[in-house]
KELO-388460 format. One line per field, with one value per residue (C-alpha): residue in three letters; x, y, z. Coordinates in Angstrom, 3 decimals, always signed. Layout:
gudo = [ALA	...]
X = [X	...]
Y = [Y	...]
Z = [Z	...]
***
This chain:
gudo = [MET	LEU	ALA	LYS	GLU	ALA	LYS	GLU	GLU	ILE	ILE	ALA	LYS	PHE	GLY	GLY	SER	GLU	ALA	ASN	THR	GLY	SER	THR	GLN	VAL	GLN	ILE	ALA	LEU	LEU	THR	ALA	ARG	ILE	ASN	ASP	LEU	GLN	GLY	HIS	PHE	LYS	ALA	ASN	PRO	LYS	ASP	HIS	ALA	SER	ARG	ARG	GLY	LEU	LEU	GLN	MET	VAL	GLY	GLN	ARG	ARG	ARG	LEU	LEU	ARG	TYR	LEU	SER	LYS	ASN	ASP	ILE	ASP	ALA	TYR	ARG	THR	LEU	ILE	ALA	GLU	LEU	GLY	ILE	ARG	LYS]
X = [+5.937	+5.970	+6.928	+4.201	+6.017	+6.182	+2.446	+1.564	+3.619	+1.859	-1.504	-0.948	+0.580	-2.211	-5.149	-5.091	-5.409	-4.357	-7.814	-8.526	-7.135	-9.925	-9.707	-8.699	-5.713	-4.267	-5.058	-3.339	-0.352	+0.101	-0.230	+2.353	+4.723	+4.129	+4.818	+7.960	+9.096	+8.579	+10.750	+13.919	+12.715	+12.143	+15.658	+16.985	+14.518	+13.562	+11.893	+9.450	+6.296	+4.002	+4.862	+4.788	+1.082	+0.387	+2.303	+0.189	-2.929	-1.638	-1.129	-4.574	-6.195	-4.256	-5.125	-8.841	-8.601	-6.833	-9.602	-12.261	-10.317	-9.981	-13.808	-14.822	-12.137	-9.677	-7.772	-7.108	-5.967	-3.612	-1.881	-1.677	+0.137	+2.443	+3.363	+3.772	+5.574	+3.276	+1.815	+3.235]
Y = [-11.049	-9.125	-10.855	-11.391	-9.099	-6.353	-6.775	-6.708	-3.501	-1.840	-2.795	-1.511	+1.599	+2.595	+0.578	+1.670	-1.983	-5.341	-6.352	-3.386	-4.969	-3.913	-0.119	+1.744	+3.278	-0.240	-1.590	+1.312	+0.934	-2.727	-2.237	+0.398	-1.871	-4.615	-2.242	-0.869	-4.478	-5.430	-2.687	-4.503	-7.620	-5.732	-4.165	-7.639	-9.092	-6.566	-8.977	-10.394	-9.184	-11.576	-9.980	-6.632	-7.220	-8.011	-4.931	-2.745	-4.313	-3.604	-0.002	+0.347	-1.027	+1.583	+4.226	+3.225	+3.131	+6.556	+8.027	+6.607	+7.815	+11.298	+11.578	+10.282	+11.535	+14.244	+14.761	+11.091	+10.967	+13.989	+12.535	+8.993	+10.213	+12.272	+9.361	+6.876	+9.345	+8.866	+11.345	+14.786]
Z = [+0.189	+3.440	+6.617	+9.280	+11.744	+9.083	+8.339	+11.930	+12.414	+9.498	+10.694	+14.342	+12.972	+10.476	+11.948	+15.476	+16.616	+15.391	+14.700	+12.404	+9.088	+6.907	+7.055	+4.061	+5.588	+6.349	+2.975	+1.158	+3.497	+2.874	-0.818	-0.745	+1.160	-1.435	-4.279	-2.708	-2.021	-5.744	-7.085	-6.166	-7.957	-11.195	-10.916	-10.900	-13.306	-15.946	-18.326	-15.684	-17.416	-15.590	-12.232	-13.690	-14.622	-10.891	-9.866	-12.223	-10.585	-7.034	-8.204	-9.693	-6.495	-4.378	-6.580	-6.282	-2.487	-2.494	-4.450	-2.009	+0.973	-0.564	-1.305	+2.231	+4.778	+3.176	+6.354	+6.761	+3.005	+3.358	+6.677	+4.949	+1.793	+3.812	+5.986	+3.193	+0.899	-2.163	-4.481	-5.246]
***
């Protein structure tokens, strides 16, 4: 789970303001932070398949949001994936 301060920082960075929590960029950034946070958990607990299912659901949700963003605003998509370090 992300700390409240970390969430607020991500929202301010990608949303423009702290009230803009529903934008696609903010949602993708928050999912990416949670996915990266879980990677350490799976190194310590390789047999935790229930949490792995949740991770795969988050990855799928992020993939759908990225597809939506690439169709609607390709420039924002390119800058976001460059900042987050995802995709090729």
